[in-house]
C-alpha positions as CSV (number, residue, x, y, z in Angstrom):
1,M,22.6,10.6,-57.9
2,S,19.5,10.2,-55.7
3,G,17.5,7.1,-56.4
4,F,15.3,7.1,-53.2
5,E,14.8,9.2,-50.2
6,G,13.9,6.7,-47.5
7,S,17.4,5.6,-46.6
8,F,20.9,7.1,-46.7
9,L,19.5,10.5,-47.8
10,G,19.0,9.1,-51.3
11,A,22.6,8.0,-51.8
12,S,22.1,5.1,-54.3
13,D,25.8,4.1,-53.9
14,K,25.0,3.0,-50.4
15,I,22.9,0.0,-51.4
16,S,23.8,-3.1,-53.3
17,A,22.1,-5.0,-56.1
18,K,20.7,-7.4,-53.5
19,A,19.0,-4.7,-51.5
20,V,15.4,-5.4,-50.6
21,M,13.5,-2.2,-50.6
22,E,10.1,-1.3,-48.9
23,C,7.6,1.4,-49.8
24,K,7.4,3.7,-46.8
25,I,3.8,4.6,-47.7
26,C,2.2,1.1,-47.8
27,W,5.1,-1.1,-46.7
28,T,5.1,-3.1,-49.9
29,P,8.5,-4.7,-50.5
30,Y,10.5,-4.9,-53.7
31,D,12.8,-8.0,-53.7
32,P,15.2,-8.1,-56.6
33,A,15.2,-11.9,-56.4
34,V,11.5,-11.9,-57.2
35,G,11.2,-8.8,-59.4
36,D,7.9,-7.2,-60.2
37,E,5.6,-9.2,-62.5
38,Y,3.1,-6.3,-62.6
39,R,5.6,-3.9,-64.2
40,Q,7.5,-6.7,-66.0
41,A,10.7,-6.5,-64.0
42,E,12.4,-9.8,-64.4
43,P,13.7,-11.7,-61.3
44,G,17.3,-10.5,-60.7
45,T,16.5,-6.9,-61.5
46,S,18.0,-4.7,-58.8
47,F,16.0,-1.8,-57.4
48,L,18.5,0.7,-58.9
49,D,18.0,-0.9,-62.3
50,L,14.2,-0.3,-62.3
51,P,13.1,2.4,-64.7
52,H,12.9,5.9,-63.3
53,D,9.1,5.9,-63.7
54,W,8.6,2.6,-61.8
55,S,6.2,2.9,-58.9
56,C,4.9,0.9,-56.1
57,P,2.7,-1.9,-57.5
58,N,0.3,-1.5,-54.5
59,C,-0.1,2.2,-53.9
60,G,1.6,3.9,-56.8
61,A,4.2,5.7,-54.7
62,P,7.2,6.7,-56.8
63,K,10.5,5.0,-56.6
64,E,11.9,7.8,-54.4
65,Q,9.6,6.8,-51.6
66,F,11.3,3.4,-51.0
67,M,13.7,2.7,-48.1
68,V,16.1,-0.2,-47.4
69,L,14.4,-3.1,-45.7
70,E,17.5,-5.3,-45.7
71,D,20.6,-5.5,-47.8
72,P,22.5,-8.8,-47.9
73,G,25.0,-7.3,-50.3
74,S,26.0,-4.4,-48.1
75,V,29.5,-3.9,-46.8
76,A,28.3,-4.6,-43.2
77,A,26.6,-7.8,-44.3
78,A,29.7,-8.9,-46.2
79,E,31.9,-8.2,-43.2
80,A,29.6,-10.1,-40.9
81,E,29.6,-13.1,-43.3
82,R,33.4,-13.1,-43.5
83,I,33.6,-12.9,-39.7
84,D,31.2,-15.8,-39.3
85,E,33.3,-17.9,-41.8
86,V,36.7,-17.2,-40.2
87,T,35.6,-17.5,-36.6
88,A,33.9,-20.8,-37.4
89,R,37.2,-22.2,-38.6
90,L,39.1,-20.6,-35.7
91,V,36.7,-22.2,-33.1
92,A,36.8,-25.6,-34.9
93,E,40.6,-25.5,-34.9
94,F,40.9,-24.9,-31.2
95,R,38.0,-27.3,-30.3
96,E,40.0,-30.0,-32.0
97,I,43.0,-29.0,-29.9
98,W,40.9,-29.1,-26.8
99,H,39.5,-32.6,-27.5
100,S,42.8,-34.1,-28.7
101,K,45.5,-32.5,-26.5
102,M,44.2,-30.3,-23.7
103,R,41.2,-32.0,-22.1
104,D,43.2,-33.9,-19.5
105,V,45.8,-31.2,-18.8
106,P,45.6,-30.0,-15.2
107,M,45.8,-26.3,-16.0
108,V,42.5,-26.2,-18.0
109,N,39.3,-24.8,-16.6
110,K,36.6,-27.4,-17.6
111,M,33.8,-24.9,-16.9
112,L,34.8,-23.0,-20.1
113,S,34.6,-23.8,-23.8
114,V,36.1,-22.5,-27.0
115,E,34.3,-19.4,-28.2
116,A,35.1,-16.4,-30.5
117,V,34.0,-13.1,-28.9
118,G,33.6,-9.6,-30.3
119,F,35.3,-10.1,-33.7
120,R,35.3,-7.1,-36.0
121,I,37.1,-6.0,-39.2
122,E,39.9,-3.7,-38.3
123,Q,41.8,-2.2,-41.2
124,G,40.6,-5.1,-43.3
125,R,41.7,-7.8,-40.8
126,P,39.4,-9.8,-38.5
127,L,40.3,-9.0,-34.9
128,G,38.7,-10.4,-31.7
129,V,39.0,-12.4,-28.6
130,L,39.3,-16.2,-28.5
131,L,38.3,-17.9,-25.3
132,S,39.3,-21.5,-24.4
133,P,39.5,-23.5,-21.2
134,W,43.2,-22.7,-21.1
135,F,43.7,-19.2,-22.5
136,M,42.0,-15.9,-23.5
137,N,43.9,-14.3,-26.4
138,L,43.4,-11.4,-28.8
139,I,43.5,-12.9,-32.3
140,L,44.4,-11.0,-35.5
141,L,43.8,-12.8,-38.8
142,P,45.0,-11.7,-42.3
143,A,43.0,-9.6,-44.7
144,E,41.4,-11.3,-47.7
145,D,44.3,-10.3,-49.9
146,E,47.0,-11.3,-47.4
147,D,48.9,-14.6,-47.0
148,W,50.3,-15.2,-43.5
149,S,51.2,-18.9,-44.1
150,A,54.9,-18.0,-44.0
151,L,54.7,-16.6,-40.5
152,V,57.4,-18.0,-38.2
153,P,55.8,-19.6,-35.1
154,G,57.1,-17.8,-32.0
155,A,58.2,-14.6,-33.7
156,K,57.0,-11.5,-31.9
157,E,55.5,-8.3,-33.3
158,I,54.4,-5.1,-31.6
159,I,51.0,-3.8,-32.8
160,A,49.7,-0.4,-31.9
161,F,46.1,0.3,-30.8
162,P,44.5,3.4,-29.3
163,S,45.1,2.0,-25.8
164,G,48.8,1.2,-26.3
165,D,51.2,-1.1,-28.0
166,Y,50.7,-4.9,-27.6
167,E,53.0,-7.8,-28.2
168,F,51.6,-10.4,-30.6
169,I,53.0,-13.9,-31.2
170,H,53.0,-15.3,-34.7
171,N,51.7,-18.8,-35.2
172,T,50.1,-21.1,-37.9
173,R,47.5,-23.8,-37.7
174,P,46.3,-26.2,-40.4
175,M,42.7,-24.9,-40.6
176,I,43.2,-21.2,-40.3
177,G,46.7,-20.7,-41.6
178,G,48.8,-17.8,-40.2
179,Y,47.5,-15.7,-37.3
180,K,48.8,-13.4,-34.6
181,A,47.9,-13.8,-30.9
182,C,48.3,-11.6,-27.9
183,S,47.9,-13.3,-24.5
184,L,45.3,-11.8,-22.1
185,F,44.8,-14.5,-19.5
186,S,46.5,-17.9,-19.1
187,P,45.6,-20.1,-17.3
188,M,41.9,-19.4,-16.9
189,S,41.4,-20.7,-13.4
190,E,40.0,-17.4,-12.1
191,F,37.0,-17.6,-14.3
192,Q,33.9,-19.2,-12.8
193,S,31.6,-19.4,-15.9
194,Q,31.6,-19.0,-19.6
195,M,29.3,-16.0,-19.4
196,Q,31.9,-14.3,-17.1
197,A,34.7,-15.0,-19.5
198,V,32.6,-13.7,-22.5
199,E,31.8,-10.5,-20.7
200,V,35.5,-9.9,-20.0
201,G,36.3,-10.6,-23.6
202,R,33.8,-8.1,-24.8
203,A,35.0,-5.5,-22.4
204,V,38.6,-6.0,-23.5
205,M,37.6,-5.3,-27.1
206,A,35.9,-2.1,-26.1
207,A,38.9,-1.0,-23.9
208,L,41.4,-1.9,-26.6
209,F,40.2,1.1,-28.7
210,D,39.9,3.5,-25.7
211,P,42.8,6.0,-25.6
212,E,42.1,6.6,-21.9
213,N,43.6,3.2,-21.2
214,R,47.0,4.2,-22.5
215,A,49.7,4.1,-19.8
216,E,51.3,7.4,-19.1
217,T,54.3,6.0,-17.2
218,D,57.0,3.4,-17.7
219,R,54.8,0.6,-19.0
220,A,57.6,-2.1,-18.8
221,A,58.2,-1.6,-15.1
222,D,54.9,-0.4,-13.8
223,I,52.7,-2.7,-15.7
224,R,54.7,-5.8,-14.9
225,A,54.8,-4.9,-11.2
226,A,51.0,-4.3,-11.2
227,R,50.3,-7.5,-13.1
228,E,52.4,-9.6,-10.7
229,A,50.7,-8.0,-7.7
230,E,47.1,-8.3,-9.0
231,L,47.5,-11.9,-10.3
232,A,49.1,-13.2,-7.2
233,P,47.0,-16.0,-5.6
234,P,44.5,-14.5,-3.1
235,E,44.5,-15.4,0.6
236,P,42.4,-18.5,1.2
237,E,38.8,-17.5,2.0
238,E,35.6,-19.3,2.7
239,D,33.9,-17.8,-0.3
240,T,36.2,-16.9,-3.3
241,P,34.9,-13.6,-4.8
242,A,34.0,-13.7,-8.5
243,L,36.4,-12.1,-11.1
244,P,35.0,-8.6,-12.1
245,A,32.8,-8.8,-15.2
246,N,34.8,-5.9,-16.7
247,P,38.6,-6.1,-16.9
248,T,40.6,-3.5,-15.0
249,R,42.9,-1.1,-16.9
250,R,45.7,-3.4,-15.9
251,A,44.0,-6.4,-17.5
252,V,44.0,-4.7,-20.8
253,L,47.3,-2.9,-20.7
254,T,49.3,-5.9,-19.4
255,A,48.0,-8.0,-22.2
256,G,50.8,-6.8,-24.5
257,L,53.4,-7.9,-22.0
258,A,51.9,-11.3,-21.1
259,D,53.6,-14.5,-22.1
260,G,52.2,-16.4,-25.0
261,A,49.6,-19.0,-24.0
262,A,50.2,-22.7,-24.8
263,E,48.7,-23.8,-28.1
264,G,47.4,-20.2,-28.5
């Protein structure tokens, strides 16, 4: 049933009870938290629950002339809120590891810090890249109705993406519970700044879902050989070139065959 024409072609099922609407004639907003004193709509009355003859209190435009200004209750907003919550715990967990166990380990890159990059909801599960001074991993977290607390640390699982199949290592941590990690880079000595590492993490997330990155040959042999060749220490130079901002096809495809990172 069409309740308005300004957004989603009038599909009222696309907005939530929290949606703040705006008259597209005079830009007067309707906020359900405030209601409409003029038409005696109590605070807490959603836009969709307003009577069919309700009109803009400022210009008199009909209800159908309103469009979505913001919708805190939308699916996208709910997903963003969930991602913020789980990534905050994830980052806090690994910052604690950094400060308590890893800060004085020689392999760490002290120019980097712990950061969650590019997280999205994929088939109900948060997926993204976790950066730290000692690793860059793909991280897969459970859906809201899943319990991964019984995962066996060190167990391996192959997970398919459009760009190929990747090996994830199971693990558990006190603050985040069970999770699955796929090593992308470890150690992180080649990265020269946090911004550079973040850009690579974002590019990995984009490339992960690109079918053109799928290997067409023997992945086990060819990818391992390419990884060993490309990650070999460079010849000493006066000025060491920066790592490319975008990962090569090898950087994404070899992720699934990389060894698990320490504490990752």
